[in-house]
Phi, psi and omega in degrees: 000133182283159178300319180302318180292322179296332183278346181274109181274335176239129180227130184230126182227119170055046185281132180227139173222121180245142173240099188064237178271354183266127178262105183279325179232127191236080171074043183277134178230134174191164176226148175238128184283148178300128172089359183267162173260112188242127183251137178246122185234150177176153174292168178302133179087002183292328184112003182292321180289324174296324177296316180293323176301324176291321178295330186254022173070010182279343175222147172267133177290154175290320176199172180105177186234140174228137175227121179246105182053041179083002179254136174275105187296341178284327184269333184218076185298313186296316177297319182294321181295331182287350185269343185225162173240161181226140166239111182281163179294317179268147180298140179229025177276161171273106181295339182267007172252160176281171178301317180296319177294324174300315180288326180292320177299317182290319180299319178293317178302323182266008173073025174297123186303142185307318181293340175266343192298309181299317181294319181292320177297316177300314180298318181291321180294322178290322181301321182263011176059045177234014180302320182291347180249020188297335184256012181269142175292142181298330179301341179270001186273152171283168176305314182295321180293322177296318184295321177296322180295318178299322177295318178298318180297318180296341183260352192298329183261023179056050183288155175278334183229140175242115174269125181239107185260105183048059192290343183244015184290136181085354179266152180287160183304322180292320178296319181299312176303318179297317183295317181292335176299314181293320181295318179295315176301317178299319179298322179286314187285320183272350182056042190256142171286135179241120176249117186229149167246144177206147173256007173265106187298324183296325179298310182301315178296324181281320188259333189275139171287320177219157187225138170242131178255125184244139172207143181048044174078004183233151174277118186260343177197148177209159180146191172283160179307318177298317180297317182292319178295325180291312181302321185263000181056051183243149179282331181219170183288329178296320176297318181295319180296319182294318178295327184280322188250336185073011180237155166270136184290137185230167175294153174296153179294153176304322180294323179295317180293319180299319181292322179292317181299314182295321180291321182296319178296318177299318179298318179297339180271350183280000000 
């Protein structure tokens, strides 16, 4: 095995997902290196959310190959799930529990040893600057505080990969900047791979090591932000995106979000 192959923690080859006669993902192939920040961009309906659902075991592919840290998530969902954490676009915390209880429940669910659990929860709550609010009910938290708590929850079991699906949607610019500070620090401190989707072009350009742009079920361009801008002769990433897709990037549809939320809840009950 070459050094390059050893560094690829996510491998996707000729991935296809069909819903009846409709092909949502059409032969997608890409790799994500260990420890990198990788951004997935695409207009509504491009297929990026469907791809992420397959990577995170929420959907089974029609065909193709997926490897998550050497694990086939279709054959071994539980083992694959232990390698990653997820922060969904919509809140998925229990509002009637405290911040500490939310993390404790997740730690138990993922099998964090009891002797490590308390120290790990304290470390994560301090990392996202919520330790002083550990005994507060989540229903009293602001949107930004909830998102930070979700990141802490996603990290509680020491995952190697963190999936972030539109993590800053609906947040004000100051809160978005604050949140990305935590994510960048986490990426450095935890040596963790971050796979994110965002419709804020400046975020992708600022935080991602590499970017893949998807449209009509296919990856149409990939590379660093600088490489993509150079290929498209664009001044910024948004102009490059418009040239490549002909679309302005938009929020995912409500129906798509409802479907993702329902699948996430079903997953949590398994």
